[in-house]
C-alpha positions as CSV (number, residue, x, y, z in Angstrom):
1,X,-11.8,-30.8,-57.0
2,X,-9.3,-28.6,-58.8
3,X,-9.1,-31.0,-61.8
4,X,-12.9,-31.0,-61.9
5,X,-13.1,-27.2,-62.2
6,X,-10.2,-27.1,-64.7
7,X,-12.0,-29.6,-66.9
8,X,-15.2,-27.5,-66.9
9,X,-13.2,-24.4,-67.8
10,X,-11.4,-26.1,-70.7
11,X,-14.7,-27.5,-72.0
12,X,-16.4,-24.1,-72.0
13,X,-13.5,-22.5,-73.7
14,X,-13.2,-25.2,-76.3
15,X,-16.9,-24.8,-77.1
16,X,-16.5,-21.0,-77.4
17,X,-19.2,-20.5,-74.8
18,X,-17.7,-17.3,-73.5
19,X,-20.8,-16.0,-71.7
20,X,-21.2,-19.3,-69.8
21,X,-17.5,-19.2,-69.1
22,X,-17.8,-15.7,-67.7
23,X,-20.6,-16.8,-65.4
24,X,-18.6,-19.8,-64.4
25,X,-15.5,-17.6,-63.7
26,X,-17.5,-15.3,-61.5
27,X,-18.9,-18.3,-59.6
28,X,-15.5,-19.7,-59.1
29,X,-14.2,-16.4,-57.8
30,X,-17.2,-16.2,-55.4
31,X,-16.5,-19.7,-54.1
32,X,-12.8,-18.8,-53.5
33,X,-13.9,-15.6,-51.6
34,X,-16.4,-17.6,-49.6
35,X,-13.7,-20.1,-48.7
36,X,-11.3,-17.3,-47.7
37,X,-14.0,-15.6,-45.5
38,X,-14.9,-19.0,-43.9
39,X,-11.2,-19.6,-43.1
40,X,-10.9,-16.1,-41.7
41,X,-14.0,-16.6,-39.6
42,X,-12.7,-19.9,-38.2
43,X,-9.4,-18.3,-37.5
44,X,-11.0,-15.4,-35.7
45,X,-13.1,-17.8,-33.7
46,X,-10.0,-19.7,-32.7
47,X,-8.2,-16.5,-31.7
48,X,-11.2,-15.3,-29.7
49,X,-11.4,-18.6,-27.9
50,X,-7.7,-18.5,-27.1
51,X,-8.1,-14.9,-25.8
52,X,-11.1,-15.9,-23.6
53,X,-9.2,-18.8,-22.2
54,X,-6.2,-16.6,-21.4
55,X,-8.5,-13.9,-19.9
56,X,-10.2,-16.6,-17.7
57,X,-6.8,-17.9,-16.5
58,X,-5.6,-14.4,-15.6
59,X,-8.8,-13.5,-13.8
60,X,-8.6,-16.7,-11.7
61,X,-5.0,-15.8,-10.9
62,X,-6.0,-12.2,-10.1
63,X,-8.7,-13.4,-7.7
64,X,-6.1,-15.6,-5.9
65,X,-3.7,-12.6,-5.7
66,X,-6.5,-10.3,-4.3
67,X,-7.4,-12.9,-1.6
68,X,-3.7,-13.1,-0.5
69,X,-3.5,-9.3,-0.6
70,X,-6.7,-9.1,1.6
71,X,-5.1,-11.5,4.1
72,X,-2.1,-9.3,4.5
73,X,-4.3,-6.2,4.6
74,X,-6.3,-7.6,7.5
75,X,-3.2,-8.1,9.6
76,X,-2.5,-4.4,9.2
77,X,-6.1,-3.4,9.9
78,X,-6.0,-5.4,13.1
79,X,-2.6,-3.8,14.1
80,X,-3.6,-0.2,13.7
81,X,-6.0,0.1,16.7
82,X,-3.2,-1.2,19.0
83,X,-0.8,1.5,17.6
84,X,-3.5,4.2,17.9
85,X,-4.2,3.2,21.6
86,X,-0.5,3.3,22.5
87,X,-0.1,6.7,20.8
88,X,-3.2,8.0,22.6
89,X,-2.2,6.6,26.0
90,X,1.2,8.3,25.8
91,X,-0.4,11.6,24.7
92,X,-3.0,11.5,27.6
93,X,-0.2,10.7,30.1
94,X,1.7,13.8,28.8
95,X,-1.4,16.0,28.7
96,X,-2.4,15.0,32.2
97,X,1.1,15.5,33.6
98,X,1.5,11.9,34.8
99,X,5.0,11.3,33.5
100,X,7.8,11.9,35.9
101,X,11.1,10.5,37.2
102,X,9.2,8.3,39.7
103,X,6.5,7.4,37.3
104,X,7.9,7.1,33.7
105,X,6.0,6.0,30.7
106,X,7.2,2.6,29.2
107,X,6.8,2.8,25.4
108,X,7.3,-0.7,23.8
109,X,10.2,-0.6,21.3
110,X,8.1,-2.7,19.0
111,X,5.9,0.4,18.6
112,X,8.3,1.7,16.0
113,X,8.9,-1.7,14.3
114,X,5.4,-2.9,13.7
115,X,3.9,0.0,11.8
116,X,1.5,-1.1,9.1
117,X,2.8,-1.8,5.6
118,X,0.9,-3.6,2.9
119,X,2.7,-6.1,0.6
120,X,0.2,-6.6,-2.3
121,X,0.6,-9.6,-4.5
122,X,1.1,-8.3,-8.1
123,X,2.0,-11.3,-10.3
124,X,-1.4,-11.6,-12.0
125,X,-1.6,-7.8,-12.6
126,X,1.9,-7.8,-14.1
127,X,0.9,-10.6,-16.4
128,X,-2.3,-8.7,-17.4
129,X,-0.1,-5.6,-18.1
130,X,2.2,-7.8,-20.2
131,X,-0.7,-9.0,-22.3
132,X,-2.3,-5.6,-22.4
133,X,-5.1,-4.5,-20.1
134,X,-7.5,-4.7,-23.1
135,X,-7.5,-8.5,-22.6
136,X,-10.0,-7.9,-19.8
137,X,-13.2,-7.7,-21.9
138,X,-15.5,-6.3,-19.1
139,X,-15.3,-2.5,-19.1
140,X,-16.3,-2.1,-15.5
141,X,-13.9,-4.8,-14.2
142,X,-11.1,-3.4,-16.4
143,X,-11.6,0.0,-14.9
144,X,-11.7,-1.4,-11.3
145,X,-8.4,-3.3,-11.9
146,X,-6.7,-0.2,-13.3
147,X,-7.9,2.0,-10.5
148,X,-7.0,-0.5,-7.8
149,X,-3.4,-1.1,-8.9
150,X,-2.6,2.4,-10.3
151,X,-4.5,4.6,-7.9
152,X,-5.7,3.0,-4.7
153,X,-2.5,1.0,-3.9
154,X,-0.3,4.0,-4.7
155,X,-2.3,6.2,-2.3
156,X,-1.9,3.7,0.5
157,X,1.8,3.3,-0.2
158,X,2.3,7.0,-0.1
159,X,0.6,7.3,3.4
160,X,2.7,4.3,4.6
161,X,5.8,6.0,3.4
162,X,5.0,9.2,5.3
163,X,4.4,7.2,8.6
164,X,7.6,5.2,8.1
165,X,9.5,8.5,7.5
166,X,8.0,10.0,10.7
167,X,8.8,6.9,12.7
168,X,12.4,6.3,11.6
169,X,13.6,9.8,10.8
170,X,11.9,11.8,13.5
171,X,10.3,9.9,16.4
172,X,12.9,7.1,16.8
173,X,16.0,9.6,16.9
174,X,14.0,11.6,19.5
175,X,13.2,8.5,21.7
176,X,16.8,7.3,21.5
177,X,18.1,10.7,22.6
178,X,15.5,11.4,25.3
179,X,14.7,8.1,26.9
180,X,16.3,5.3,28.9
181,X,16.3,1.7,28.0
182,X,14.2,-0.8,29.9
183,X,13.6,-4.5,29.6
184,X,11.2,-7.0,31.0
185,X,14.1,-9.5,31.4
186,X,16.4,-8.2,34.2
187,X,18.5,-11.3,34.4
188,X,19.3,-11.9,30.7
189,X,23.1,-12.3,30.2
190,X,23.3,-11.4,26.5
191,X,21.3,-10.4,23.5
192,X,20.5,-14.0,22.5
193,X,18.8,-14.6,25.7
194,X,17.2,-11.2,25.8
195,X,15.6,-11.5,22.4
196,X,14.7,-15.1,22.8
197,X,13.1,-14.5,26.2
198,X,11.1,-11.5,25.1
199,X,10.3,-12.8,21.6
200,X,11.8,-9.9,19.8
201,X,11.2,-6.4,21.1
202,X,7.9,-6.9,22.9
203,X,9.6,-6.9,26.3
204,X,11.8,-3.9,25.7
205,X,10.9,-0.3,26.3
206,X,11.8,3.3,25.7
207,X,11.5,4.7,29.3
208,X,10.3,8.3,29.2
209,X,10.7,10.3,32.4
210,X,10.5,13.7,30.9
211,X,8.7,15.0,27.7
212,X,8.2,18.2,25.8
213,X,6.1,19.8,23.1
214,X,8.2,18.3,20.4
215,X,7.1,14.8,21.3
216,X,3.5,16.0,21.5
217,X,3.6,17.2,17.9
218,X,5.2,13.9,16.8
219,X,2.4,11.9,18.5
220,X,-0.2,14.0,16.8
221,X,1.3,13.5,13.4
222,X,1.7,9.8,14.1
223,X,-1.9,9.5,15.2
224,X,-3.2,11.4,12.2
225,X,-1.2,9.2,9.7
226,X,-2.4,6.0,11.4
227,X,-5.9,7.2,10.9
228,X,-5.3,8.1,7.3
229,X,-3.9,4.7,6.6
230,X,-6.7,2.9,8.5
231,X,-9.3,4.7,6.4
232,X,-7.5,3.8,3.2
233,X,-7.0,0.2,4.3
234,X,-10.7,-0.2,5.0
235,X,-11.6,1.4,1.7
236,X,-9.1,-1.0,0.0
237,X,-10.7,-4.0,1.7
238,X,-14.1,-3.0,0.3
239,X,-12.7,-2.5,-3.1
240,X,-11.1,-5.9,-3.1
241,X,-14.4,-7.5,-2.1
242,X,-16.1,-5.7,-5.0
243,X,-13.5,-6.8,-7.5
244,X,-13.8,-10.4,-6.4
245,X,-17.5,-10.3,-6.9
246,X,-17.0,-8.9,-10.4
247,X,-14.4,-11.5,-11.2
248,X,-16.7,-14.3,-10.0
249,X,-19.5,-13.0,-12.2
250,X,-17.2,-12.8,-15.2
251,X,-15.6,-16.2,-14.8
252,X,-19.0,-17.9,-14.2
253,X,-20.3,-16.2,-17.3
254,X,-17.4,-17.4,-19.4
């Protein structure tokens, strides 16, 4: 093809047909430009196709992560009512004057160990961040993803941190200093048998025979933080469901 064009160019020059040569040269330049534009178009199409395939893969991984996060979230949502009920039962016993040396309140030690804490799966989001959030082409979905990981999860983690701090730095030291130890296993010879028999801390108790206003304030704070976390968990669960719907719509479209 190159030899063919070269032959035409020499023929026109040798015949001193400059005007025809000029038209030919313009046509040749136009063909070259069209070829370059076509090559660029094909390259852009290939790059867009690769970007769409990568986006699709990340969205599928993100959906899987959200499903796993939802499973962990549901275990915490199921746990909170139990903690609220125990907190409320202790508060009512104090308020009604039912706690005494002869009728102590048995607070399970597990109460301070099973407070809710969410462990979201972040691998897909981290991969999206590595690629750049703009790889998510749907504006609404991109905003939902950003809000979920940078706003909603952080708000939940902050509330969890406050409850953990209250339990471990305030309530637990108080209970250790102001309660006796009790166990459902009276005949256990050692800790191996004790923990095996009671399956952890479920059969071990803080025995409260006297209480004061300080404990009442702690219980109120604990109850409030549990409610805050519960509301944020429920909102988070709804957000996850909405995001999965958007992801399904996007992946089915692609």
